C-alpha positions in Angstrom: 134.5 30.2 193.8 134.4 32.5 190.8 136.7 35.5 190.9 133.8 37.9 190.7 132.2 36.2 193.7 135.4 36.7 195.6 135.5 40.4 194.7 131.9 40.9 195.7 132.5 39.2 199.1 135.6 41.2 199.8 133.8 44.4 198.8 130.9 43.6 201.0 133.1 42.8 204.0 135.0 46.0 203.5 131.7 48.0 203.3 130.6 46.5 206.6 133.9 47.1 208.3 134.0 50.8 207.2 130.5 51.3 208.5 131.4 49.7 211.8 134.5 52.0 212.1 132.4 55.0 211.3 130.0 54.1 214.1 132.9 53.7 216.5 134.1 57.2 215.6 130.7 58.7 216.4 130.7 56.9 219.8 134.3 57.8 220.7 134.4 59.6 224.1 136.4 62.4 222.5 133.7 63.2 220.0 131.8 66.4 220.7 128.4 66.1 222.3 126.4 64.3 225.0 124.8 60.9 224.8 121.9 62.1 222.8 124.2 63.9 220.4 125.9 60.5 219.9 122.6 58.9 219.2 121.8 61.7 216.7 125.3 61.1 215.2 124.5 57.4 214.5 121.1 58.5 213.0 122.9 61.1 210.9 125.2 58.4 209.6 122.3 56.1 208.7 120.5 59.0 207.0 123.6 59.8 204.9 123.9 56.1 204.0 120.2 56.0 203.1 120.6 59.0 200.9 123.7 57.7 199.2 122.1 54.3 198.5 119.0 56.0 197.1 120.9 58.3 194.8 123.8 56.0 193.8 122.4 52.5 193.8 118.8 53.1 192.9 118.7 56.3 190.7 122.1 57.1 189.3 121.6 56.0 185.6 122.3 59.2 183.6 120.5 57.7 180.6 117.3 57.2 182.6 117.4 59.9 185.3 115.0 60.2 188.2 114.3 63.4 190.0 114.2 61.9 193.5 112.7 63.9 196.4 115.3 63.8 199.1 113.5 63.1 202.4 114.7 63.2 205.0 117.3 65.7 203.6 119.2 65.9 206.9 122.6 67.3 206.1 124.3 70.6 205.2 121.8 72.5 207.5 118.9 71.6 205.2 116.3 74.2 204.9 113.0 73.3 206.7 111.1 75.4 204.1 112.7 73.4 201.3 111.8 70.5 199.0 114.9 69.2 197.3 115.2 67.1 194.2 118.3 65.9 192.4 119.5 63.6 189.6 122.9 62.7 188.1 123.3 63.7 184.5 126.0 63.6 181.8 126.1 66.6 179.5 127.4 64.5 176.7 123.7 63.9 176.4 120.7 66.3 176.0 118.2 66.5 178.8 114.7 67.9 179.0 113.3 69.2 182.2 109.5 69.7 182.0 106.7 70.3 184.4 104.8 72.9 186.4 106.3 75.4 188.8 103.4 75.3 191.2 102.8 78.3 193.6 105.8 78.1 195.9 107.6 81.3 196.5 110.9 80.1 195.0 112.1 77.5 192.5 115.8 77.4 191.8 117.5 75.1 189.4 121.3 74.4 189.7 123.7 72.2 187.8 126.8 71.5 189.9 129.3 68.9 190.9 128.4 67.1 194.1 131.6 65.2 195.0 132.7 66.8 198.3 135.8 64.7 198.3 137.1 66.3 195.1 137.4 69.9 196.6 135.2 73.0 196.1 131.8 72.5 194.4 131.7 73.7 190.8 128.4 75.4 189.9 127.8 75.4 186.2 124.4 77.1 186.1 121.9 78.6 188.5 118.5 79.9 187.3 115.1 80.4 188.8 111.7 80.3 187.3 111.7 84.1 186.6 114.7 83.6 184.3 113.0 81.1 181.9 109.9 80.9 179.8 106.9 79.8 181.9 103.4 79.8 180.4 100.2 81.2 182.0 99.5 77.8 183.5 102.9 77.6 185.1 104.3 75.0 182.7 107.9 75.1 181.5 110.2 73.0 179.3 114.0 73.5 179.5 116.9 71.7 177.8 120.5 71.1 179.1 123.2 69.9 176.8 126.8 70.5 175.6 125.3 71.0 172.1 124.1 74.3 170.7 120.4 75.0 170.5 119.2 73.5 167.2 116.2 75.9 166.9 116.6 79.6 167.5 113.0 79.7 168.8 114.1 77.6 171.8 117.2 79.7 172.7 115.7 81.1 175.9 115.0 77.6 177.2 118.1 75.9 175.9 121.3 75.9 178.0 124.6 74.9 176.4 127.1 73.9 179.0 130.5 72.1 179.3 130.5 68.4 178.5 130.6 67.2 182.1 129.0 64.8 184.5 127.2 66.7 187.2 124.0 66.8 189.3 120.8 68.7 188.4 119.6 70.1 191.8 116.2 71.7 192.3 115.3 73.8 195.3 111.7 74.7 196.1 111.1 77.0 199.1 107.7 77.2 200.8 106.8 80.3 202.8 103.1 79.5 203.4 103.3 75.8 204.1 99.6 75.3 204.2 98.6 77.0 200.9 101.6 76.9 198.5 101.6 74.1 196.0 104.8 72.3 195.1 106.1 72.3 191.5 106.1 69.0 189.7 109.0 68.2 187.4 110.1 65.4 185.2 113.6 64.8 183.7 114.3 62.9 180.5 117.5 62.0 178.7 116.7 62.4 175.0 119.6 60.2 173.9 118.8 57.1 176.0 118.7 53.6 174.7 117.0 50.5 176.0 117.2 50.3 179.9 119.1 47.7 181.8 116.8 46.2 184.4 119.1 43.8 186.2 122.3 45.0 187.8 125.6 43.6 186.6 128.5 42.5 188.9 130.8 45.3 188.0 128.1 47.8 188.7 127.5 46.4 192.2 131.2 46.4 192.9 131.3 50.0 191.9 128.5 50.8 194.3 130.0 48.8 197.2 133.3 50.6 196.8 131.8 54.1 196.4 128.5 54.4 198.2 129.7 54.3 201.8 132.7 56.6 201.2 130.3 59.2 199.6 128.1 58.9 202.7 131.0 59.2 205.2 132.6 62.1 203.3 129.3 64.0 203.4 129.0 63.4 207.2 132.6 64.5 207.9 132.5 67.5 205.5 129.4 69.1 207.0 130.2 68.2 210.6 133.6 69.9 210.3 132.1 72.8 208.4 129.6 73.5 211.2 131.9 72.9 214.1 134.5 75.2 212.6 132.3 78.0 214.0 132.7 76.6 217.4 136.5 76.2 217.0 136.8 79.8 215.7 134.9 81.1 218.8 131.9 82.3 216.7 129.5 81.4 219.5 126.2 83.3 219.9 127.4 86.0 217.6 127.3 86.8 213.9 130.0 89.5 214.1 132.2 87.5 211.8 129.7 87.6 208.9 130.9 89.2 205.6 128.3 89.0 202.9 130.8 90.3 200.3 132.3 86.8 200.4 130.7 84.0 198.4 132.4 81.0 200.0 129.0 79.3 200.4 128.8 78.8 196.7 131.8 76.5 196.8 130.0 74.5 199.4 126.9 74.1 197.2 124.9 77.1 198.4 122.8 79.0 196.0 124.4 82.2 194.6 121.0 83.8 194.7 121.0 83.7 198.5 122.9 85.3 201.3 123.6 83.0 204.2 124.8 83.6 207.7 125.5 81.3 210.5 127.2 80.8 213.9 127.4 78.4 216.7 124.5 78.7 219.2 124.9 77.5 222.8 122.1 77.8 225.3 121.8 76.3 228.8 118.5 75.2 230.4 118.2 78.5 232.3 119.2 80.8 229.4 117.5 82.3 226.4 119.1 83.7 223.2 117.4 86.6 221.6 117.6 87.0 217.8 116.9 90.4 216.3 117.0 91.7 212.8 115.2 94.1 210.4 113.9 92.1 207.5 115.1 93.3 204.0 113.0 93.3 200.8 113.5 89.8 199.5 111.8 86.9 197.8 112.1 84.6 200.8 113.7 84.5 204.2 114.1 82.0 207.0 116.0 81.2 210.1 116.6 77.8 211.7 118.4 75.8 214.4 120.7 72.9 213.7 122.6 70.4 215.8 126.3 69.6 216.2 126.2 67.4 213.0 125.1 70.4 210.9 121.7 68.9 210.3 118.4 70.6 210.9 116.6 70.0 214.2 113.1 68.4 214.1 111.1 71.0 212.1 108.1 68.8 211.4 106.9 68.4 215.0 108.7 71.3 216.7 109.0 75.0 215.8 112.8 75.0 215.3 112.6 77.3 212.3 110.6 80.4 211.2 110.1 82.1 207.8 108.5 85.3 206.6 105.0 83.9 206.6 105.1 82.2 210.0 106.9 84.9 211.9 105.5 88.0 213.6 107.3 91.4 213.1 107.2 93.8 216.1 105.8 97.3 215.9 109.2 98.8 215.5 109.8 96.8 212.3 112.2 94.3 214.0 111.9 90.5 213.8 112.6 89.1 217.3 112.8 85.4 218.1 113.7 83.6 221.3 115.9 80.5 221.3 115.2 78.5 224.5 114.5 75.1 225.9 111.3 76.2 227.5 108.4 77.8 225.7 108.7 81.5 226.4 105.0 82.1 225.5 105.8 84.2 222.4 104.9 83.4 218.8 108.5 83.7 217.5 110.0 80.8 219.6 112.8 78.8 218.2 112.6 75.5 220.0 115.9 73.8 220.8 114.1 70.4 220.9 116.4 69.3 223.7 119.7 70.2 222.0 122.1 72.5 223.9 124.3 73.6 221.0 124.7 73.5 217.2 124.5 75.9 214.2 122.0 78.6 213.6 121.5 79.6 210.0 119.6 82.4 208.2 118.9 82.9 204.5 118.0 86.0 202.5 116.8 85.0 199.0 117.3 87.6 196.2 117.4 90.4 198.9 118.0 94.1 198.3 120.2 94.1 201.4 121.7 91.5 203.6 121.5 92.6 207.3 123.3 90.7 210.0 121.2 89.7 213.0 122.1 90.5 216.6 122.2 87.8 219.2 121.9 88.4 223.0 122.2 85.7 225.7 120.0 86.5 228.8 118.7 84.6 231.8 115.4 82.9 230.9 113.7 84.1 234.1 114.5 87.8 233.1 113.6 87.4 229.4 110.7 89.8 229.5 113.0 92.6 230.6 114.7 92.4 227.2 111.6 92.1 225.0 109.1 94.8 224.0 105.7 94.6 225.8 104.0 94.5 222.4 105.6 91.3 221.2 103.0 88.8 220.1 102.4 86.1 222.6 100.8 82.6 222.4 99.2 80.4 225.1 99.7 76.6 225.3 96.4 75.9 223.5 97.4 78.2 220.6 100.9 76.7 220.4 99.4 73.2 220.2 97.1 74.3 217.4 100.1 75.8 215.5 102.1 72.7 215.9 99.3 70.4 214.6 99.0 72.6 211.5 102.8 72.7 211.1 103.1 68.9 211.1 100.2 68.4 208.7 101.6 71.0 206.2 105.1 69.6 206.4 104.0 66.1 205.7 101.8 67.2 202.9 104.8 68.6 201.2 106.3 65.1 200.9 103.0 63.4 200.4 103.4 61.5 203.6 
C-alpha cells in the first residue's frame, strides 16, 4: 500500500475515533443536563461538524472565496434575527466585496481571526453600511488588502490591513422579518489563478487532521463560556453586567453592540419576568439559549423577540415572560421544553445600555406581577403569529 494511502487511512480512523470520544463525553452521566439536553448535545456536535466541513473542506480556498450562508448557525448564542455569512481570506491578496445592502436594519462587516484554540479573537476591522459609500440603489463595492489604495478616488472604499489570514464575517440583522430584504454580497479575490477542481492527498490529510478539532473546540469553547454563568451563580439575574468592559469583542462579538447575558432556570410551575426600558438604538433583541450556548428553536417557537415583534407597555417598559406554558401575553419567550440555559440581549449602536431586571414568580400568580394593560393574545392569534414567524424565518434562508 502506498505511503499516502496509509496516512489517509490512519487520519480517517483517528477522525472517527475522536468523533466517537466526543459523543461519549456528551453522554457521560456527569455532563450537565437531562436526557433531552444530551440529545441536543449530540445534535450540537453534528451541527458543529457540519459547519466545519462546509467552511473548511468545501469553501476554504482563499483564492476562490465563497460567502457561505451559515444555516443552521447554532453556536455562540446565534442571533435569531441574524443572517451570517463568512469566508476565509488571506490579505496577501486583494479582495473585492460587492453587492446590494438590501433593506435590513443592520449590516455589519468584520475581519477577524476565527481560531478559538489560539486564544482571544483578533478583530482587524468592523464597519457597517453607514461607514462606506453606498449608492442610491443600495449597491456597494469595497476592497480589502495589505496594499495601499492605488487610486485616491477609491480611498473611502479601500481598507489597507495587516498581511494576515483571517475571516471576513458579515452580520445582517432583521427586525421586521416579513418585510425587510436581505443584502446580497459577492466576494472575489483579484489575484486568483486557475482553480484546482480535484482535491489532492495532502489537502485531504490537512482537512482530516483539522476539521474535527475545529468543530470540537467550538463546541467546548461556547459550552464553557455559557456555563461559566451557572458556575459563577449568575442565575436569573443580570446584576453582574458591566457594559464598560468589552470582553465580548475577544469572543468574536461586534464592538458596535452591547451584550448582556446570564443563566436562566425556570421550573414547570414558575415564570421569569424580564423588564427593561428600551434605549434609542439601531436594533435590539432578546433570546433564550440552551445549556450548549446555542439558540433555542426560533423558527417554529417564539424563543426570541426584537423591537419590531415586541409590545411596549404604557409605562414605556418592555416586559416579557419566560415560561413553559403560554401565559397569554404577546411578549412570551417560549422555553421550548428546556429548563435552563443562557439568556442574551443585544443593544446595537445604542445611546445607552440599560441592564434588564429579572424576577422569578409562581406561574399561577403571574398576573399579580404584570400591569393589567399588558398586551394579550389568545391561542388563535398565537397560532397565526407562529405561522407568519416560520414563513418569514425560512424565507430569509430561501428554504
